[in-house]
Legacy VTK file of the C-alpha trace (Angstrom):
# vtk DataFile Version 3.0
C-alpha trace
ASCII
DATASET POLYDATA
POINTS 145 float
-18.329 -8.507 -18.493
-19.391 -9.064 -22.025
-17.692 -7.447 -24.996
-19.671 -6.533 -28.107
-17.951 -7.133 -31.445
-19.387 -5.839 -34.697
-19.703 -8.163 -37.669
-21.104 -6.057 -40.500
-24.469 -4.694 -39.277
-24.826 -7.406 -36.627
-23.729 -7.229 -33.072
-22.795 -10.346 -31.167
-21.714 -10.775 -27.602
-18.641 -12.905 -27.046
-17.400 -13.749 -23.620
-13.759 -12.671 -23.195
-11.208 -15.272 -22.238
-10.892 -15.487 -18.485
-7.723 -16.301 -16.652
-7.947 -18.407 -13.539
-5.406 -17.808 -10.780
-4.999 -19.674 -7.539
-3.693 -17.289 -4.885
-3.257 -17.211 -1.135
-5.083 -14.849 1.186
-2.128 -12.431 1.447
-2.080 -11.978 -2.351
-5.827 -11.502 -2.557
-5.797 -8.868 0.177
-2.830 -7.064 -1.404
-4.592 -7.050 -4.774
-7.792 -5.530 -3.425
-6.107 -3.004 -1.223
-3.666 -1.871 -3.900
-6.492 -0.955 -6.213
-8.566 0.993 -3.662
-6.057 3.180 -1.808
-3.818 6.229 -2.313
-1.159 5.279 0.233
-0.175 2.214 2.273
1.932 2.245 5.422
3.752 -0.983 5.961
5.866 -2.405 8.845
7.117 -5.944 8.274
5.685 -8.017 11.073
5.085 -11.703 10.657
2.605 -12.976 9.444
1.396 -9.793 7.693
4.748 -9.131 6.013
3.688 -10.834 2.769
0.852 -8.348 2.137
3.101 -5.347 2.532
5.906 -6.930 0.481
3.512 -7.754 -2.417
2.107 -4.215 -2.452
5.597 -2.753 -2.268
6.770 -4.905 -5.223
3.798 -3.811 -7.333
4.324 -0.172 -6.478
7.987 -0.341 -7.518
7.543 -1.995 -10.932
8.015 0.196 -13.982
7.950 -0.375 -17.709
10.835 0.494 -20.036
9.619 4.146 -20.218
9.752 4.540 -16.428
5.979 4.528 -15.992
4.276 2.468 -13.314
2.922 -0.817 -14.555
0.363 -1.332 -11.801
-2.005 1.550 -11.028
-4.989 1.840 -8.658
-8.583 2.264 -9.744
-8.039 6.023 -10.326
-4.980 5.423 -12.565
-2.628 6.733 -9.872
0.383 5.035 -8.367
0.024 3.724 -4.841
2.534 5.267 -2.504
4.059 2.788 -0.096
5.888 3.962 3.050
7.795 1.491 5.181
7.733 2.657 8.785
10.167 2.032 11.638
7.497 0.654 14.035
3.851 -0.299 14.317
3.218 2.867 16.323
4.720 4.867 13.449
2.530 3.130 10.947
-0.574 3.847 13.094
0.365 7.515 13.504
1.110 7.981 9.810
-2.164 6.258 8.890
-4.046 8.654 11.158
-2.287 11.652 9.598
-3.039 10.469 6.075
-6.730 9.900 6.916
-7.048 13.360 8.447
-5.656 14.857 5.213
-8.378 13.060 3.237
-6.327 10.273 1.694
-7.596 6.739 1.179
-5.009 5.045 3.326
-4.443 1.540 4.656
-1.941 -0.544 6.607
-1.151 -4.211 7.201
-0.465 -5.704 10.640
-0.698 -8.819 12.757
-2.800 -9.284 15.868
0.097 -8.312 18.169
0.743 -5.203 16.102
-2.910 -4.242 16.246
-2.525 -3.880 20.016
0.008 -1.132 19.380
-2.555 0.661 17.165
-5.033 1.121 20.072
-4.187 4.737 20.980
-4.493 5.793 17.311
-7.557 3.655 16.761
-9.390 5.739 19.431
-8.456 8.923 17.524
-9.429 7.459 14.120
-12.762 6.220 15.414
-13.465 9.383 17.415
-12.865 11.534 14.291
-15.108 9.146 12.171
-12.332 8.599 9.657
-12.911 5.703 7.229
-10.123 3.201 6.806
-9.408 -0.537 6.451
-6.658 -2.177 8.489
-5.664 -5.559 7.120
-4.896 -7.935 9.992
-3.195 -11.266 9.580
-4.490 -13.160 12.632
-2.462 -15.313 14.939
-3.016 -16.181 18.571
-2.139 -13.696 21.232
-0.062 -14.880 24.206
-2.301 -16.278 26.869
-0.824 -15.644 30.312
1.732 -12.885 29.898
0.709 -10.627 27.056
3.728 -10.277 24.788
3.652 -7.659 22.061
LINES 1 146
145 0 1 2 3 4 5 6 7 8 9 10 11 12 13 14 15 16 17 18 19 20 21 22 23 24 25 26 27 28 29 30 31 32 33 34 35 36 37 38 39 40 41 42 43 44 45 46 47 48 49 50 51 52 53 54 55 56 57 58 59 60 61 62 63 64 65 66 67 68 69 70 71 72 73 74 75 76 77 78 79 80 81 82 83 84 85 86 87 88 89 90 91 92 93 94 95 96 97 98 99 100 101 102 103 104 105 106 107 108 109 110 111 112 113 114 115 116 117 118 119 120 121 122 123 124 125 126 127 128 129 130 131 132 133 134 135 136 137 138 139 140 141 142 143 144
């Protein structure tokens, strides 16, 4: 975005200084999801743990006045709830969506299998959400969740 700066009666456009960051996929997903949601339900399951941990760290940072440093796009703090299980995260996600919240969760491919009952309800009720999945291979012969 270009910023206009006044010099007398003239207006000139100067490009603001841009900062380049090199980040991994977990940080990029956490950054985008933090800005676009009201609440995030996390359950630490490898390899998706990093996304939830990053979001949780941002949600818990405060300045010296006790105000949140990192806010979402609507200048609200993101609420982060750590659940006891993947099933709990799926159920809580469904409940938040029904109430009208912009909610998300982070899981791995094995954890996504535990979401299936709730996914049928979420899809059947046409509730919009994004579930961030860190992919890894599922067990081939004996399915191990």
